Structures are given as C-alpha cells and as structure tokens.
LORO-799304 format. One line per 4 residues: number of its first residue (from 0); their letters; for each residue x, y, z of N, C-alpha, C. Coordinates in Angstrom, 3 decimals, always signed. Layout:
BEGIN
NUM> A> X/Y/Z/X/Y/Z/X/Y/Z  ... .
// end
This chain:
BEGIN
0> MGDF> +1.792/+93.943/+30.699/+2.471/+92.889/+29.951/+1.451/+92.048/+29.216  +1.702/+91.786/+27.924/+0.788/+90.971/+27.142/+0.736/+89.543/+27.643  -0.324/+88.842/+27.258/-0.572/+87.493/+27.747/-0.440/+86.501/+26.594  +0.335/+85.430/+26.795/+0.537/+84.456/+25.720/-0.768/+83.775/+25.343 .
4> QQLF> -1.622/+83.482/+26.307/-2.879/+82.795/+26.007/-3.731/+83.631/+25.058  -3.761/+84.936/+25.282/-4.532/+85.810/+24.392/-3.955/+85.775/+22.982  -2.636/+85.797/+22.885/-1.994/+85.715/+21.580/-2.326/+84.393/+20.894  -2.229/+83.301/+21.637/-2.519/+81.980/+21.078/-3.967/+81.892/+20.607 .
8> DNLD> -4.894/+82.460/+21.375/-6.313/+82.430/+21.018/-6.595/+83.226/+19.745  -5.719/+84.169/+19.422/-5.931/+85.019/+18.248/-5.254/+84.482/+16.988  -4.649/+83.294/+17.069/-4.057/+82.700/+15.880/-5.153/+82.179/+14.960  -4.828/+82.054/+13.687/-5.795/+81.603/+12.695/-6.252/+80.175/+13.006 .
12> PDPR> -7.529/+79.864/+12.825/-8.018/+78.500/+13.099/-7.497/+77.457/+12.124  -7.079/+77.884/+10.929/-6.529/+76.942/+9.951/-5.174/+76.448/+10.473  -5.006/+75.141/+10.668/-3.776/+74.600/+11.247/-2.509/+74.995/+10.496  -2.571/+75.048/+9.163/-1.374/+75.394/+8.392/-0.981/+76.856/+8.602 .
16> IKGR> -1.990/+77.734/+8.590/-1.710/+79.152/+8.814/-1.253/+79.370/+10.253  -1.921/+78.689/+11.177/-1.539/+78.805/+12.591/-0.087/+78.375/+12.800  +0.299/+77.295/+12.111/+1.667/+76.812/+12.232/+2.679/+77.835/+11.769  +2.389/+78.499/+10.638/+3.303/+79.525/+10.125/+3.351/+80.735/+11.055 .
20> QFEE> +2.189/+81.092/+11.600/+2.155/+82.200/+12.546/+2.982/+81.890/+13.796  +2.888/+80.651/+14.249/+3.629/+80.277/+15.456/+5.139/+80.252/+15.192  +5.541/+79.926/+13.975/+6.958/+79.991/+13.630/+7.465/+81.425/+13.798  +6.693/+82.386/+13.321/+7.062/+83.800/+13.463/+7.113/+84.198/+14.942 .
24> ICKW> +6.161/+83.678/+15.713/+6.126/+83.975/+17.147/+7.361/+83.411/+17.837  +7.753/+82.203/+17.453/+8.945/+81.590/+18.054/+10.199/+82.386/+17.712  +10.276/+82.884/+16.495/+11.411/+83.723/+16.101/+11.457/+84.966/+16.982  +10.321/+85.615/+17.139/+10.227/+86.813/+17.985/+10.580/+86.486/+19.435 .
28> FLQN> +10.075/+85.350/+19.913/+10.313/+84.950/+21.300/+11.802/+84.742/+21.577  +12.491/+84.047/+20.695/+13.917/+83.782/+20.895/+14.737/+85.064/+20.859  +14.245/+86.068/+20.143/+14.951/+87.343/+20.062/+14.638/+88.265/+21.234  +13.550/+87.995/+21.959/+13.108/+88.916/+23.006/+13.043/+88.335/+24.413 .
32> DPTR> +13.006/+87.023/+24.541/+12.954/+86.412/+25.870/+14.231/+86.758/+26.645  +14.114/+87.350/+27.834/+15.306/+87.802/+28.567/+16.263/+86.694/+28.979  +15.812/+85.450/+29.025/+16.719/+84.363/+29.390/+17.440/+83.788/+28.182  +17.117/+84.284/+26.976/+17.736/+83.730/+25.771/+18.297/+84.775/+24.819 .
36> RDLV> +17.762/+85.988/+24.847/+18.136/+86.967/+23.819/+19.628/+87.318/+23.834  +20.276/+87.241/+25.002/+21.705/+87.543/+25.053/+22.561/+86.364/+24.604  +21.930/+85.210/+24.378/+22.637/+84.041/+23.857/+22.495/+83.942/+22.341  +21.501/+84.652/+21.803/+21.137/+84.521/+20.394/+21.673/+85.698/+19.587 .
40> AKVW> +22.386/+85.391/+18.495/+22.891/+86.435/+17.610/+21.932/+86.668/+16.437  +21.456/+85.566/+15.816/+20.566/+85.681/+14.664/+19.540/+84.555/+14.711  +18.362/+84.832/+14.162/+17.316/+83.808/+14.038/+16.716/+83.909/+12.640  +16.642/+82.765/+11.963/+16.017/+82.715/+10.638/+14.851/+81.728/+10.660 .
44> LWSE> +13.802/+82.039/+9.930/+12.846/+81.012/+9.565/+13.556/+80.078/+8.594  +13.115/+78.834/+8.520/+13.758/+77.871/+7.635/+13.798/+78.395/+6.190  +12.720/+79.046/+5.771/+12.643/+79.570/+4.398/+13.600/+80.740/+4.180  +14.073/+81.367/+5.257/+14.980/+82.511/+5.150/+16.453/+82.099/+5.188 .
48> WEHA> +16.723/+80.917/+5.710/+18.107/+80.482/+5.912/+18.723/+80.063/+4.579  +19.852/+80.661/+4.226/+20.433/+80.436/+2.898/+20.930/+79.014/+2.674  +21.150/+78.263/+3.760/+21.665/+76.906/+3.612/+20.571/+75.841/+3.729  +19.324/+76.265/+3.720/+18.212/+75.316/+3.869/+18.187/+74.331/+2.719 .
52> WGID> +17.885/+73.077/+3.018/+17.747/+72.054/+1.980/+16.290/+71.585/+1.976  +15.636/+71.680/+0.850/+14.246/+71.247/+0.750/+13.279/+72.243/+1.359  +12.028/+72.117/+0.960/+10.976/+73.006/+1.475/+10.595/+72.627/+2.894  +10.517/+71.326/+3.167/+10.120/+70.851/+4.493/+11.115/+69.797/+4.968 .
56> AGID> +11.990/+70.218/+5.882/+12.975/+69.293/+6.442/+12.684/+68.998/+7.908  +11.482/+69.398/+8.359/+11.152/+69.186/+9.767/+11.745/+70.227/+10.690  +12.540/+71.133/+10.138/+13.162/+72.217/+10.908/+12.434/+73.509/+10.544  +11.997/+74.256/+11.538/+11.227/+75.471/+11.275/+12.040/+76.745/+11.400 .
60> LVVE> +13.048/+76.728/+12.268/+13.894/+77.902/+12.453/+15.338/+77.468/+12.662  +16.247/+78.368/+12.367/+17.659/+78.150/+12.634/+18.181/+79.335/+13.431  +18.904/+79.038/+14.495/+19.474/+80.068/+15.366/+20.989/+80.004/+15.288  +21.606/+81.162/+15.215/+23.051/+81.256/+15.399/+23.291/+81.924/+16.744 .
64> DVDG> +23.983/+81.248/+17.656/+24.202/+81.846/+18.976/+25.422/+82.756/+18.945  +25.697/+83.392/+20.085/+26.773/+84.383/+20.141/+28.149/+83.758/+19.966  +28.243/+82.443/+20.101/+29.513/+81.751/+19.887/+29.656/+81.227/+18.458  +28.641/+81.506/+17.609/+28.697/+81.073/+16.228/+28.171/+79.681/+15.975 .
68> HLWA> +27.597/+79.038/+17.004/+27.047/+77.706/+16.854/+25.601/+77.793/+16.348  +25.191/+76.788/+15.600/+23.844/+76.766/+15.043/+22.921/+75.848/+15.838  +21.679/+76.306/+16.022/+20.631/+75.496/+16.643/+19.578/+75.197/+15.584  +19.022/+74.018/+15.625/+17.856/+73.676/+14.817/+16.633/+73.724/+15.729 .
72> VQSK> +15.590/+74.385/+15.281/+14.400/+74.593/+16.117/+13.164/+74.088/+15.384  +12.332/+73.354/+16.105/+11.033/+72.955/+15.574/+9.953/+73.590/+16.433  +8.944/+74.162/+15.788/+7.831/+74.784/+16.511/+6.557/+73.997/+16.248  +5.773/+73.784/+17.310/+4.550/+72.996/+17.208/+3.392/+73.744/+17.868 .
76> AYDP> +2.445/+74.218/+17.047/+1.272/+74.926/+17.566/+0.133/+73.924/+17.767  +0.157/+73.261/+18.904/-0.827/+72.223/+19.198/-1.843/+72.691/+20.233  -2.958/+71.976/+20.289/-3.907/+72.172/+21.379/-3.204/+71.810/+22.683  -3.421/+72.577/+23.756/-2.749/+72.284/+25.024/-2.989/+70.878/+25.556 .
80> AYSV> -4.081/+70.251/+25.141/-4.389/+68.900/+25.611/-3.703/+67.821/+24.770  -3.092/+68.220/+23.656/-2.453/+67.257/+22.766/-1.114/+66.797/+23.341  -0.786/+65.543/+23.112/+0.485/+64.986/+23.564/+1.397/+64.766/+22.359  +2.572/+65.395/+22.375/+3.517/+65.270/+21.263/+3.930/+63.809/+21.120 .
84> SKAD> +3.819/+63.278/+19.907/+4.133/+61.874/+19.663/+5.523/+61.722/+19.051  +6.012/+60.507/+19.021/+7.305/+60.224/+18.400/+7.273/+60.582/+16.919  +6.147/+60.288/+16.261/+6.013/+60.598/+14.837/+6.112/+62.098/+14.575  +5.690/+62.907/+15.542/+5.731/+64.361/+15.387/+7.160/+64.890/+15.331 .
88> VDKF> +8.093/+64.194/+15.954/+9.460/+64.712/+16.064/+10.488/+63.894/+15.288  +10.091/+62.765/+14.732/+11.038/+61.879/+14.049/+11.812/+62.587/+12.937  +11.114/+63.287/+12.071/+11.777/+63.946/+10.945/+12.711/+65.043/+11.437  +12.259/+65.803/+12.408/+13.091/+66.866/+12.983/+14.378/+66.299/+13.571 .
92> LSES> +14.258/+65.238/+14.347/+15.436/+64.638/+14.970/+16.398/+64.087/+13.922  +15.842/+63.501/+12.865/+16.679/+62.932/+11.817/+17.423/+64.017/+11.046  +16.701/+65.037/+10.592/+17.306/+66.091/+9.775/+18.265/+66.970/+10.579  +17.960/+67.204/+11.853/+18.791/+68.104/+12.672/+19.992/+67.396/+13.288 .
96> SRAQ> +20.145/+66.106/+12.996/+21.291/+65.374/+13.529/+22.569/+65.670/+12.749  +22.459/+66.448/+11.682/+23.629/+66.789/+10.881/+24.662/+67.535/+11.722  +25.906/+67.395/+11.336/+27.017/+67.924/+12.126/+26.991/+69.439/+12.267  +26.360/+70.145/+11.363/+26.381/+71.611/+11.423/+25.591/+72.174/+12.598 .
100> FSYR> +24.685/+71.372/+13.170/+23.899/+71.831/+14.314/+24.506/+71.304/+15.615  +24.705/+72.198/+16.560/+25.275/+71.803/+17.845/+24.201/+71.621/+18.913  +22.971/+72.061/+18.630/+21.899/+72.019/+19.633/+20.574/+71.952/+18.900  +19.597/+71.272/+19.493/+18.239/+71.214/+18.940/+17.262/+71.706/+19.993 .
104> LLIA> +16.193/+72.353/+19.539/+15.202/+72.907/+20.459/+13.802/+72.689/+19.903  +12.925/+72.153/+20.736/+11.518/+71.964/+20.392/+10.694/+72.954/+21.204  +9.889/+73.765/+20.510/+9.000/+74.725/+21.163/+7.569/+74.336/+20.840  +6.758/+74.095/+21.852/+5.392/+73.623/+21.628/+4.409/+74.348/+22.535 .
108> TTDK> +3.158/+74.405/+22.098/+2.114/+75.051/+22.888/+1.392/+74.039/+23.775  +2.043/+72.931/+24.033/+1.552/+71.942/+24.984/+2.712/+71.484/+25.855  +2.402/+71.038/+27.055/+3.437/+70.496/+27.937/+3.454/+68.972/+27.889  +2.489/+68.410/+27.178/+2.327/+66.962/+27.166/+3.200/+66.315/+26.085 .
112> MHHV> +3.808/+65.187/+26.431/+4.619/+64.452/+25.483/+4.474/+62.958/+25.754  +4.199/+62.195/+24.708/+4.062/+60.746/+24.865/+5.379/+60.169/+25.378  +5.282/+59.151/+26.210/+6.481/+58.612/+26.847/+7.489/+58.069/+25.841  +7.007/+57.567/+24.701/+7.927/+57.065/+23.684/+8.684/+58.231/+23.041 .
116> ARKT> +7.985/+59.333/+22.800/+8.636/+60.513/+22.235/+9.677/+61.056/+23.204  +9.321/+61.100/+24.484/+10.253/+61.611/+25.501/+11.485/+60.703/+25.602  +11.246/+59.400/+25.570/+12.362/+58.455/+25.649/+13.284/+58.609/+24.444  +12.693/+58.801/+23.266/+13.486/+58.975/+22.047/+14.325/+60.247/+22.123 .
120> INAQ> +13.722/+61.326/+22.611/+14.438/+62.605/+22.733/+15.559/+62.501/+23.752  +15.275/+61.879/+24.881/+16.292/+61.756/+25.932/+17.462/+60.869/+25.518  +17.220/+59.975/+24.557/+18.272/+59.057/+24.116/+19.165/+59.656/+23.037  +18.844/+60.870/+22.579/+19.627/+61.496/+21.523/+21.034/+61.827/+22.001 .
124> EKHV> +22.002/+61.559/+21.159/+23.392/+61.905/+21.500/+23.572/+63.414/+21.525  +22.901/+64.103/+20.608/+22.944/+65.568/+20.569/+21.743/+66.105/+21.335  +21.974/+66.978/+22.303/+20.929/+67.410/+23.232/+19.755/+68.083/+22.522  +18.560/+67.834/+23.034/+17.338/+68.450/+22.537/+16.647/+69.159/+23.707 .
128> GFIG> +16.554/+70.467/+23.638/+15.856/+71.232/+24.663/+14.359/+71.289/+24.367  +13.579/+71.627/+25.378/+12.125/+71.688/+25.207/+11.567/+72.914/+25.924  +10.831/+73.726/+25.187/+10.083/+74.853/+25.744/+8.617/+74.554/+25.518  +7.866/+74.403/+26.598/+6.462/+74.037/+26.499/+5.529/+75.183/+26.855 .
132> RADL> +4.263/+74.859/+26.928/+3.218/+75.854/+27.190/+3.477/+76.603/+28.501  +3.835/+75.878/+29.547/+4.061/+76.523/+30.847/+5.188/+77.538/+30.759  +6.242/+77.222/+29.996/+7.363/+78.143/+29.826/+6.917/+79.406/+29.083  +6.070/+79.236/+28.076/+5.594/+80.383/+27.307/+4.652/+81.252/+28.134 .
136> LTAA> +3.819/+80.608/+28.932/+2.870/+81.367/+29.766/+3.575/+82.189/+30.835  +4.698/+81.707/+31.322/+5.396/+82.384/+32.423/+6.603/+83.200/+31.959  +6.859/+83.229/+30.654/+8.001/+83.988/+30.141/+7.823/+85.478/+30.426  +8.902/+86.124/+30.796/+8.866/+87.547/+31.164/+9.006/+88.422/+29.919 .
140> VDWP> +8.059/+88.292/+29.007/+8.053/+89.101/+27.791/+6.691/+89.771/+27.652  +6.677/+90.885/+26.943/+5.438/+91.603/+26.690/+4.858/+91.081/+25.379  +4.041/+90.035/+25.480/+3.499/+89.398/+24.280/+2.574/+90.348/+23.517  +2.641/+90.355/+22.188/+1.651/+91.120/+21.410/+0.292/+90.436/+21.514 .
144> KSPA> -0.769/+91.178/+21.234/-2.105/+90.605/+21.336/-2.450/+89.729/+20.132  -1.766/+89.954/+19.020/-1.994/+89.150/+17.817/-0.656/+88.938/+17.128  -0.576/+87.989/+16.199/+0.709/+87.724/+15.536/+1.125/+88.808/+14.547  +0.228/+89.752/+14.227/+0.549/+90.774/+13.230/+1.644/+91.746/+13.689 .
148> PLRP> +1.485/+92.399/+14.841/+2.492/+93.394/+15.240/+3.580/+92.800/+16.126  +4.442/+91.974/+15.575/+5.507/+91.366/+16.377/+6.642/+92.384/+16.535  +6.451/+93.275/+17.474/+7.393/+94.359/+17.721/+8.473/+93.903/+18.699  +9.611/+94.606/+18.745/+10.598/+94.295/+19.785/+10.000/+94.525/+21.171 .
152> AKRR> +10.241/+93.610/+22.079/+9.680/+93.724/+23.427/+10.437/+94.759/+24.240  +9.736/+95.406/+25.184/+10.386/+96.334/+26.093/+11.271/+95.555/+27.055  +12.473/+96.042/+27.245/+13.406/+95.355/+28.133/+13.083/+95.674/+29.579  +12.984/+94.642/+30.368/+12.717/+94.803/+31.803/+14.036/+94.978/+32.535 .
156> KPAK> +13.968/+95.577/+33.719/+15.163/+95.726/+34.530/+15.649/+94.346/+34.963  +16.967/+94.117/+34.924/+17.492/+92.804/+35.321/+17.075/+92.433/+36.737  +16.740/+91.169/+36.928/+16.360/+90.706/+38.266/+17.596/+90.615/+39.157  +17.402/+90.877/+40.434/+18.494/+90.749/+41.394/+18.423/+89.362/+42.034 .
160> PHDY> +19.530/+88.645/+42.076/+19.503/+87.294/+42.649/+19.263/+87.299/+44.152  +18.602/+86.241/+44.624/+18.446/+86.035/+46.059/+19.781/+85.577/+46.638  +19.860/+85.543/+47.958/+21.112/+85.156/+48.618/+21.549/+83.754/+48.189  +20.591/+82.802/+48.108/+20.956/+81.438/+47.736/+21.403/+81.363/+46.282 .
164> QRDA> +20.865/+82.277/+45.452/+21.293/+82.321/+44.059/+22.686/+82.926/+43.938  +22.991/+83.895/+44.802/+24.344/+84.469/+44.814/+25.370/+83.391/+45.172  +24.983/+82.516/+46.115/+25.887/+81.417/+46.489/+26.133/+80.503/+45.295  +25.057/+80.241/+44.506/+25.199/+79.378/+43.331/+26.117/+80.024/+42.300 .
168> IKDV> +25.966/+81.337/+42.107/+26.815/+82.057/+41.156/+28.274/+81.996/+41.590  +28.520/+82.183/+42.888/+29.887/+82.119/+43.405/+30.492/+80.734/+43.167  +29.650/+79.692/+43.340/+30.135/+78.327/+43.123/+30.505/+78.098/+41.658  +29.686/+78.675/+40.734/+29.975/+78.533/+39.311/+31.299/+79.209/+38.967 .
172> VKGF> +31.463/+80.451/+39.438/+32.698/+81.194/+39.174/+33.900/+80.454/+39.759  +33.722/+79.904/+40.971/+34.800/+79.147/+41.611/+35.163/+77.912/+40.780  +34.122/+77.283/+40.211/+34.358/+76.083/+39.419/+35.178/+76.351/+38.175  +35.085/+77.589/+37.626/+35.826/+77.930/+36.423/+37.335/+78.049/+36.668 .
176> KNAD> +37.748/+78.029/+37.922/+39.176/+78.071/+38.219/+39.852/+76.757/+37.821  +39.035/+75.701/+37.752/+39.584/+74.381/+37.437/+39.055/+73.793/+36.133  +38.081/+74.474/+35.499/+37.496/+73.947/+34.265/+37.008/+75.096/+33.395  +36.974/+74.860/+32.073/+36.521/+75.885/+31.135/+35.014/+75.847/+30.890 .
180> RGQL> +34.405/+74.695/+31.155/+32.965/+74.570/+30.918/+32.317/+73.824/+32.068  +31.012/+74.033/+32.213/+30.268/+73.328/+33.253/+28.796/+73.419/+32.943  +27.969/+72.989/+33.857/+26.531/+73.048/+33.649/+25.851/+73.420/+34.954  +24.980/+74.422/+34.873/+24.212/+74.874/+36.032/+22.757/+74.495/+35.796 .
184> ITAI> +22.222/+73.634/+36.630/+20.854/+73.148/+36.459/+19.950/+73.821/+37.482  +19.023/+74.663/+37.004/+18.018/+75.281/+37.866/+16.691/+75.250/+37.121  +15.645/+75.751/+37.759/+14.319/+75.699/+37.152/+14.260/+76.490/+35.856  +14.969/+77.639/+35.767/+14.873/+78.470/+34.573/+16.008/+78.225/+33.608 .
188> MRNL> +16.997/+77.393/+33.979/+18.162/+77.212/+33.124/+18.374/+75.744/+32.778  +17.319/+74.963/+32.779/+17.468/+73.516/+32.669/+18.021/+73.065/+31.330  +17.883/+73.919/+30.287/+18.340/+73.491/+28.975/+19.591/+74.214/+28.494  +20.184/+75.045/+29.377/+21.266/+75.885/+28.914/+22.589/+75.504/+29.543 .
192> AVSR> +23.586/+75.229/+28.711/+24.926/+74.973/+29.209/+25.577/+76.305/+29.574  +26.432/+76.300/+30.590/+27.100/+77.502/+31.046/+28.546/+77.449/+30.601  +29.021/+78.504/+29.955/+30.421/+78.550/+29.561/+31.117/+79.670/+30.305  +32.416/+79.777/+30.100/+33.195/+80.779/+30.808/+32.829/+82.185/+30.367 .
196> DARK> +32.204/+82.309/+29.218/+31.816/+83.611/+28.701/+30.771/+84.224/+29.621  +31.060/+85.376/+30.207/+30.161/+85.991/+31.187/+28.844/+86.418/+30.579  +28.753/+86.490/+29.236/+27.479/+86.855/+28.620/+26.408/+85.843/+28.959  +26.798/+84.580/+29.117/+25.833/+83.546/+29.445/+25.189/+83.839/+30.801 .
200> LRSY> +26.023/+84.294/+31.757/+25.513/+84.546/+33.099/+24.734/+85.853/+33.157  +25.146/+86.835/+32.354/+24.442/+88.110/+32.376/+23.062/+88.011/+31.740  +22.765/+86.890/+31.111/+21.416/+86.684/+30.603/+20.415/+86.638/+31.748  +20.886/+86.335/+32.945/+20.005/+86.174/+34.091/+20.201/+87.269/+35.137 .
204> WPIA> +21.456/+87.546/+35.490/+21.733/+88.584/+36.467/+22.946/+89.381/+36.010  +22.950/+90.697/+36.259/+24.073/+91.537/+35.826/+25.281/+91.379/+36.732  +26.034/+90.295/+36.604/+27.198/+90.090/+37.435/+28.447/+90.375/+36.638  +29.501/+90.695/+37.299/+30.751/+91.055/+36.623/+31.469/+89.792/+36.164 .
208> S> +32.170/+89.909/+35.036/+32.929/+88.770/+34.542/+34.232/+88.621/+35.312 .
// end
C-alpha cells in the first residue's frame, strides 16, 4: 500500500503548483477512499464544474453525492506544523454558504487549527467536516508515489465488524423503525450523517438493507 507521506513529499515545492496538485489528490481520494467512495457519485475540480462562478471562489472541488446533494470542498496543502487560521477559511465559508450546497468539507495536510478558526467553523449553521493529516495518513487507500499517476485504487475486502460494532449497527437499524434519519458518531464516521439508505452503511460493512 502506498504511503501518503511519500506522496506529499513528492509534491512540487512551488506553493501554487503544490496546491493544484493537492486538489487533484483530493479528487482522487474522495473517489477511492473506502469510507466515502460509496457516498460519492461525481467529483469536479472547481474549474471543471459547469456552474462555477469566478476563477477563485475559495472552493476547490464540488462533490455530488449519491442522493444528488452537492458538497463544497476546500483543499489546503500546508506544512504539517502550520495551524489553519480563520483568514484561511473565511472566503470558503462565505462562498459555500449558498443554498445549493448541503455540506462543506475542508481537507488539509495539517491537523492543527487556530482556536478562532475552529470556533468559527463550529458555529456554522451548515455543517463543515474536516479531514486532516492524521486521517490521510491512516486512510485505507493505495496512495500513488507521485501526483502524476492518479490511478483508481485497488478495492480492499470489506472489513468485518467486531461484536460491539454489530451491536451498534443493530441499534441503528432498530432506530429506523421510529425515524427516517439519525446520526452515528464513531471515530471513523464523525462527519457523516446516516440515512435510511443502506448504501451509507455498506460504505463500512457489507450488511443487508
């Protein structure tokens, strides 16, 4: 399995080129990460999306999920020691607040975030997910060694849930008897809402609908 750190080390030293390369990597990641690929129908770079307004709107990618909802995504190729500031995300939060987007996602190569930026993100009425360096390093994908050959990743065999995870799945299914939507909060699913559609659950374990 390829290593994200090796891929990151092979990005161009020029910040502008590195940023564009990381946008392509994020597109590939969303299409191949086993915890997200079954939720994602299409992914465009901002320059590829036919409804894009302006050259730079603070949005780097647009995702259409399997339910037809749109996500706005910002990618940040920062030094791991850098702390994301409020100024870094202000434009993204402003532009992605439009009604056409149902979800926002920030993907960064650092886990650090200034407390003001975090407070601003947490106060948003429309949810903003965060994928940081630790998530990228531990993602179960076969990373390419460089940004050039962004090939489709080999699919791994679905993981089998532990007994305690089976209990959680049973509780979720039981909960759907009284409600159409809910939320399952775990270490790997902290940013994902769970709906009655079994495709959401099969992103993690092959369970029957």
